[in-house]
VEXLO-680023 format. One line per field, with one value per residue (C-alpha): residue number from 1; x, y, z. Coordinates in steps of 0.05 Angstrom, whole numbers, always signed. Each point is the difference from the previous one (the first is absolute). Layout:
num (NUM_...)
px (X_...)
py (Y_...)
pz (Z_...)
//
This chain:
num (1_2_3_4_5_6_7_8_9_10_11_12_13_14_15_16_17_18_19_20_21_22_23_24_25_26_27_28_29_30_31_32_33_34_35_36_37_38_39_40_41_42_43_44_45_46_47_48_49_50_51_52_53_54_55_56_57_58_59_60_61_62_63_64_65_66_67_68_69_70_71_72_73_74_75_76_77_78_79_80_81_82_83_84_85_86_87_88_89_90_91_92_93_94_95_96_97_98_99_100_101_102_103_104_105_106_107_108_109_110_111_112_113_114_115_116_117_118_119_120_121_122_123_124_125_126_127_128_129_130_131_132_133_134_135_136_137_138_139_140_141_142_143_144_145_146_147_148_149_150_151_152_153_154_155_156_157_158_159_160_161_162_163_164_165_166_167_168_169_170_171_172_173_174_175_176_177_178_179_180_181_182_183_184_185_186_187_188_189_190_191_192_193_194_195_196_197_198_199_200_201_202_203_204_205_206_207_208_209_210_211_212_213_214_215_216_217_218_219_220_221_222_223_224_225_226_227_228_229_230_231_232_233_234_235_236_237_238_239_240_241_242_243_244_245_246_247_248_249_250_251_252_253_254_255_256_257_258_259_260_261_262_263_264_265_266_267_268_269_270_271_272_273_274_275_276_277_278_279_280_281_282_283_284_285_286_287_288_289_290_291_292_293_294_295_296_297_298_299_300_301_302_303_304_305_306_307_308_309_310_311_312_313_314_315_316_317_318_319_320_321_322_323_324_325_326_327_328_329_330_331_332_333_334_335_336_337_338_339_340_341_342_343_344_345_346_347_348_349_350_351_352_353_354_355_356_357_358_359_360_361_362_363_364_365_366_367_368_369_370_371_372_373_374_375_376_377_378_379_380_381_382_383_384_385_386_387_388_389_390_391_392_393_394_395_396_397_398_399_400_401_402_403_404_405_406_407_408_409_410_411_412_413_414_415_416_417_418_419_420_421_422_423_424_425_426_427_428_429_430_431_432_433_434_435_436_437_438_439_440_441_442_443_444_445_446_447_448_449_450_451_452_453_454_455_456_457_458_459_460_461_462_463_464_465_466_467_468_469_470_471_472_473_474_475_476_477_478_479_480_481_482_483_484_485_486_487_488_489_490_491_492_493_494_495_496_497_498_499_500_501_502_503_504_505)
px (-4271_-46_+27_-43_+18_-48_+16_-30_-8_-20_-9_-23_-55_+42_+63_-41_-28_+70_+22_-58_+10_+72_+36_-66_+1_+13_+67_+4_+6_-70_-55_-52_-65_-53_-73_-64_-69_-22_-76_-9_+68_+62_+59_+72_+8_+75_+60_+72_+58_+5_-72_+3_+60_-51_-47_-47_-27_-55_-70_+11_-47_+23_-14_+39_+59_-1_-4_+63_+45_-5_+40_-37_-7_-66_-22_-60_+8_-5_-8_-14_+64_+40_-29_+16_+70_+11_-17_+52_+52_-18_+10_+69_+18_-25_+49_+55_-2_-48_-51_-53_-16_-66_-23_-14_-48_+0_+74_+43_+20_+10_+53_+11_+75_+13_+66_+9_+48_+63_-8_+17_+51_-51_-64_+33_+27_-69_-32_+55_-9_-77_+9_+54_-43_-61_+40_+30_-71_-19_-40_+13_-3_+9_+9_-3_+13_-30_-31_-72_-36_-31_+66_+34_-57_+3_+75_+5_-48_+28_+72_+33_+51_-1_+7_-2_+11_-24_+7_-65_-60_-26_+50_+11_-70_-18_+11_-35_-70_-62_-13_+59_-45_-43_-59_-59_+7_-62_+28_+67_-39_-38_+61_+33_-56_+14_+74_+28_+44_+55_+1_+38_-54_-53_+39_+3_-77_-48_-26_-70_-27_+33_-29_-68_+3_+35_-15_+45_+36_+44_+26_+9_+46_+38_+12_+19_+53_+29_-4_-54_-50_+13_-7_+8_+32_-38_+51_-15_-32_+14_-30_+68_+34_+10_-20_-34_-40_-20_-52_-5_-64_+37_+58_+70_+64_+49_+64_-2_-73_+20_+57_-45_-50_+56_+21_-70_-3_+66_-23_-62_+37_+53_-57_-28_+70_+13_-67_+26_+74_+25_+45_-2_+55_-34_-50_-45_-33_-54_-33_-68_-13_-68_+15_+0_+76_+44_+67_+43_+66_+38_+52_+39_+32_+62_-37_-73_-15_-60_+34_-48_+53_+44_-53_-30_+67_+12_-69_+2_+66_-36_-62_+33_-4_-77_-42_-65_-33_-64_-2_+4_-65_+28_+68_+14_+62_+13_+53_+4_+60_+0_+44_-3_+33_+39_+29_+76_+43_+47_+59_+43_-11_-21_+47_+34_+10_-63_+0_-10_-66_+13_-67_-29_+59_-3_-76_+15_+53_-33_-65_+38_+53_-37_+13_+44_+48_+10_+40_+63_+53_+15_+48_-26_+31_+41_+73_-19_+4_-64_-38_+30_-45_-77_-50_-40_-57_+29_-33_+17_+35_+75_+24_+49_+47_+61_+44_+69_+56_+58_+2_-18_-61_-10_-43_-35_-23_-23_-70_+30_+75_+27_+48_+71_+62_+57_+72_+31_+69_-28_-72_+6_+30_-35_-3_+54_-48_-74_-51_-68_-51_+50_+51_+67_+25_+71_+4_+50_-21_-42_-21_-31_-26_-61_-32_-77_-33_-67_-61_-13_-64_-34_+9_+44_+37_+36_+22_+73_-1_+60_+12_+69_-8_+56_+6_+33_+26_+18_+52_-53_-15_-68_-16_-40_-26_+6_-4_+18_-47_+35_+61_+46_+7_-64_-43_-65_+11_-6_+24_+57_-38_+8_-54_-7_-45_+9_+37_+32_-11)
py (-336_+32_+4_+15_+14_-11_+37_-32_+38_-52_+50_+58_+26_-2_+26_+58_+15_+2_+50_+42_+0_+18_+10_-21_-71_-58_-36_-56_-51_+21_-42_+42_-18_+36_-17_+8_-30_-60_-6_+10_-22_+39_-37_+10_+22_+13_-19_+21_-49_+3_-11_-64_-25_-5_-40_+58_+0_+34_-30_-11_+32_+63_-23_-64_+41_+45_-61_-31_+62_+44_+61_-4_+65_+6_+52_+2_-29_+55_-36_+66_+33_-63_+1_+76_-10_-60_+44_+49_-52_-23_+74_-1_-67_+30_+58_-42_-69_-8_+33_-51_-9_-14_-15_-74_+7_-13_-9_+9_+34_-30_+31_-14_+5_-22_+33_+36_-48_+27_+66_-41_-48_-55_-29_-21_+73_+28_-45_+12_+76_-7_-37_+45_+63_-28_-25_+69_+29_-55_-46_-74_-29_-60_+4_-46_+8_-48_+2_+9_+37_-64_-35_+59_+10_-74_+0_+62_-26_-72_-3_+69_+6_+59_-3_-50_+5_-53_-4_-38_+3_-68_-50_+45_-2_-74_-16_+60_-6_+15_+61_+32_+5_+53_-49_+8_-39_-42_-20_-20_-41_-35_-18_-24_-49_-28_-11_+60_+42_+30_+39_-57_-50_+48_+10_-73_-12_+0_+74_-11_-37_+53_+56_-33_-8_+62_+48_+40_+38_-60_-13_+77_+9_-64_+27_+69_-31_-41_+55_-30_+56_+75_+37_+73_+48_+66_+52_+47_+64_+52_+73_+31_-34_+45_-40_+5_-52_-15_-49_-24_-17_-56_-41_+21_-41_+25_+30_+63_+9_-12_+49_+53_-2_-1_+69_+26_-28_+31_+69_-6_-21_+54_+51_-28_+3_+71_+22_-23_+21_-71_-46_-77_-42_-64_-16_-63_-13_-56_-33_-31_-58_-27_-66_+38_-6_+63_+10_+56_+36_+43_+51_+37_+68_+27_+68_+24_+11_+20_+8_-33_-23_-28_-40_-24_-29_-37_-31_-20_-34_-51_-10_-58_-40_+7_-57_+31_-70_+9_+74_+56_+35_+53_+33_+33_+46_+11_+38_-38_+43_+76_+54_+78_+22_+61_+43_+10_+34_-44_+43_+12_+77_+53_-7_-62_-67_-45_-60_-63_-38_-76_-17_-23_-47_-25_-14_-38_-43_-14_-25_-45_-28_+6_+56_-44_-7_+75_+39_+38_-12_+48_+0_-25_+12_-63_-21_-73_+3_-40_+45_+66_-4_+9_+3_+60_+16_+33_+67_+1_+67_-4_-25_+34_-61_-13_-63_+3_+20_-22_-67_-17_-43_-52_+18_-66_-27_-72_-13_-47_-10_-64_-45_-7_-42_+45_-10_+55_+0_+25_+9_+78_+1_+0_-64_-17_-44_-18_-43_+24_-38_-53_+48_+13_+71_+20_+67_+50_+61_+11_+58_-5_-15_+44_-23_+2_-18_-31_+43_-28_+42_-40_-69_-37_-41_+61_+25_-26_-12_+27_+3_+18_+21_-3_+27_-55_+2_-65_-13_+13_+69_-19_+36_-32_+21_-55_-4_-44_-14_+15_+38_-59_+9_-14_-60_+33_+54_-50_-68_+27_-21_+38_+29_+40_+57_+44_+13_+65_+23)
pz (-173_+51_+73_+58_+74_+56_+64_+62_+64_+53_+58_-41_+48_+62_-35_-27_+68_+29_-52_+14_+76_-8_+67_+36_-33_+46_-7_-54_+60_+26_-30_-37_-36_-35_+17_-40_-4_-39_+10_+73_+21_+14_-31_-16_-72_-2_+45_+0_+3_+77_+6_-47_+42_+57_-45_-13_-70_-44_+12_+76_+49_+29_+71_-12_-22_+60_+46_-31_+1_+59_-29_-68_-36_-38_-53_-45_-70_-58_-65_-38_+25_-19_-71_-6_+25_-47_-59_+24_+5_-70_-25_+34_-35_-66_+7_+18_-33_-59_-43_+16_+73_+37_+69_+14_+61_+57_+10_-61_-65_-71_-48_-71_-2_-72_-25_+69_+33_-33_+40_+62_-28_-14_+25_+67_+9_-12_+54_+51_-9_+6_+65_+27_-15_+34_+60_+6_+16_+47_-45_+0_-72_-42_-78_-58_-75_-51_-68_+25_+52_+26_+8_+31_+49_+20_+8_+41_+51_+4_-20_+2_+57_-10_-77_-57_-73_-47_-75_-13_+48_-15_+32_+60_+24_-8_+71_+30_+34_-36_+41_-38_-63_+34_+2_+46_+67_-15_-68_+33_+50_-54_-40_+66_+9_-68_+20_-39_+45_-45_-66_-34_+18_-25_-66_-10_+4_-59_-9_-21_+60_+47_-41_+1_+76_+27_-59_-46_+55_+18_-70_-11_+60_-20_-71_+24_+44_-55_-50_-44_+15_+4_+65_-15_+51_+2_+22_+56_-24_+55_-12_+16_-58_-59_-62_-68_-36_-71_-19_-75_-38_-35_+31_-24_-1_-53_+33_-39_+23_+71_-7_-31_+55_+53_-27_+10_+71_+17_-25_+43_+62_-11_-1_+66_+31_-24_+33_+67_-11_+5_-39_-5_+31_-20_-56_-6_-68_+5_-61_+17_-47_-21_+37_+66_+5_+13_-29_+29_-9_+51_-10_+54_-5_+33_+11_-3_-72_-43_-67_-51_-50_+53_+36_-64_-24_+66_-3_-72_+10_+45_-45_-34_+66_+1_-22_-27_-9_-38_+7_+52_+17_+46_+19_+67_+13_+75_+38_+67_+23_-10_+27_-6_-64_+16_-59_-1_-50_-41_+15_+61_-3_-49_-60_+33_-37_-5_+45_-43_+16_-1_+30_-67_-9_+71_-9_-64_+26_+68_-32_-49_+47_+67_+50_+45_-57_-10_+55_+10_+51_+57_+63_+64_+70_+12_-3_-19_-75_-16_+46_-30_-61_-2_-57_-13_-50_-62_+14_+72_+25_+13_+68_+42_+15_-40_-9_+37_-42_+51_-37_-73_-11_-55_-58_+7_+67_+1_+25_+54_+15_-29_+36_-28_+16_+18_+17_+46_+30_+67_+24_-1_-70_-70_-39_-49_-39_+2_-36_-21_-39_-16_-28_+33_+3_+20_+36_-31_+43_+63_+44_+70_+45_+12_+66_+4_+67_+6_+20_+69_+9_-57_+30_+53_-50_-28_+69_-10_-74_-43_-74_-30_-73_-52_-72_-42_-72_-35_-55_-54_+28_+28_+69_+56_+68_+50_+76_+57_+58_+67_+22_+4_+75_+35_-23_+16_-54_-59_-23_-48_-63_-64_-44_-66_+7_-61_-68_-22_-70)
//
């Protein structure tokens, strides 16, 4: 199933200008508009959120805007600069999110993220990361994910707050206004005079009379939104991208044929990378079908690589996910992320033992399981147990921190502590029995307490917090790591409830 993201940047021209001005930019609370000419008039062509709060909007006369807001900041509108910057933003999204990305002028991007959501924990995680990354650079954004470009475009501009994910585009867009279909304004006005104001009302009308009166554009946009007609996404083709292309005289589609030409493309790309002393950290292989649809696969690498056999194997592992349709007429292999490839010996010193290279295994597992599911654990600077562990990439260098050895730690730490019912003779003594998940355990041996204080510098709620940890062994020989909230003397340190946090092997 195809999955498409539409990224909408409602204040793109003014946000871009603020980024370009840097420290000289006015504060976000200062109304700002961009002015240009429409015929003989000077009108507002873009307004930021502060200006819109003062009821300034595109299309308003510039003199009227100045009269309404005394401290209005006015700059010239730069459509060419906005378009060029939008292409650069699309190139950034291509490197980070998906192999098929295009600018959606004048204020958005479109991304074919089919099969890419698992890298971010699902479709919702991908949209959240997209919004967070754009917000980090000062861009206001809304994003929608649907099965078609038309549906995602409509939802991003009308329902996303700031994100929305729908399984099927059709039902979600029925109540949206007709302008969401990207129809000309005069066509929307004409339909409105007929009493048709929403997409659902348009979908319910007979198609032939509408096509006869308004032309084929109306039906085409409607069918594209509902997935009945193709709307191909032409990926951005930046000159700085290192890529190779192969066009076929006759369409191909057999998996073994696709694999054979994949090898040839990898060889050509490796030569191009070698000429520049680079290695690929990410590869995109696109299959351009004869029906104008593009299929793509993406592989990531732990380190920059240009080994032909290794890259070919990773790409061919994903060919089975490609639908060639009626045939593929061209294949494009691109390296959106490249890094310098420095030679280093595979030994610690002359005559020393060789250092095993696990990069091939890491790449194989990461592309099959998803990079977020492949990591190694390392110590972190914290006395709170759940914060003393962090995830690192498999090939990350060693960290200087070490875990404390003053007290033993369980081999299995629960993702979240689980409440237990415990019986203790005194508040500061270990339990003599406890119940966990409906099973009662009688304690035979106990050790503790180990007191851990809250990290007051993180949040106020931990200023007085205390945990007393105990190691318990029941009559069956199972060993548990439990703690009590509070020190048993002052109520603000905790409520004296008991929690199970880990299991010893």
